[in-house]
C-alpha atoms as one frame of an Amber mdcrd trajectory, in Angstrom:
protein
   0.000   0.000   0.000   2.660   2.499   1.014   4.816   1.502  -1.980   1.973
   2.342  -4.364   1.443   5.659  -2.582   5.159   6.419  -2.845   5.190   5.595
  -6.565   2.125   7.756  -7.087   3.854  10.599  -5.234   6.916  10.275  -7.473
   4.761  10.281 -10.620   2.801  13.331  -9.443   6.036  15.076  -8.421   7.738
  14.495 -11.775   4.562  15.408 -13.671   4.231  18.693 -11.786   7.923  19.405
 -12.364   7.415  18.848 -16.099   4.293  21.021 -15.923   6.263  23.821 -14.288
   8.996  23.545 -16.938   6.424  23.685 -19.749   4.588  26.604 -18.132   7.863
  28.499 -17.629   8.885  27.823 -21.233   5.542  29.100 -22.516   5.734  32.177
 -20.276   9.277  32.939 -21.481   8.198  32.508 -25.111   5.160  34.756 -24.699
   7.239  37.370 -22.872   9.921  37.363 -25.589   7.250  37.592 -28.289   5.611
  40.525 -26.478   8.949  42.329 -26.044   9.750  41.825 -29.743   6.332  43.129
 -30.799   6.449  46.202 -28.569  10.025  46.859 -29.717   8.893  46.673 -33.353
   5.930  48.961 -32.567   8.272  51.447 -30.909  10.579  51.392 -33.928   7.567
  51.961 -36.207   6.485  54.935 -34.077   9.955  56.452 -34.356
């Protein structure tokens, strides 16, 4: 019983770690895209 619970904990832990990595990657990508767009808009305004 406790072995199954431990395995489940490991699976959930690694899944959440992967989720965090994916979320961080998406956030970084969106942020870079936004910075590029606003930079281009600023250049167009100048």
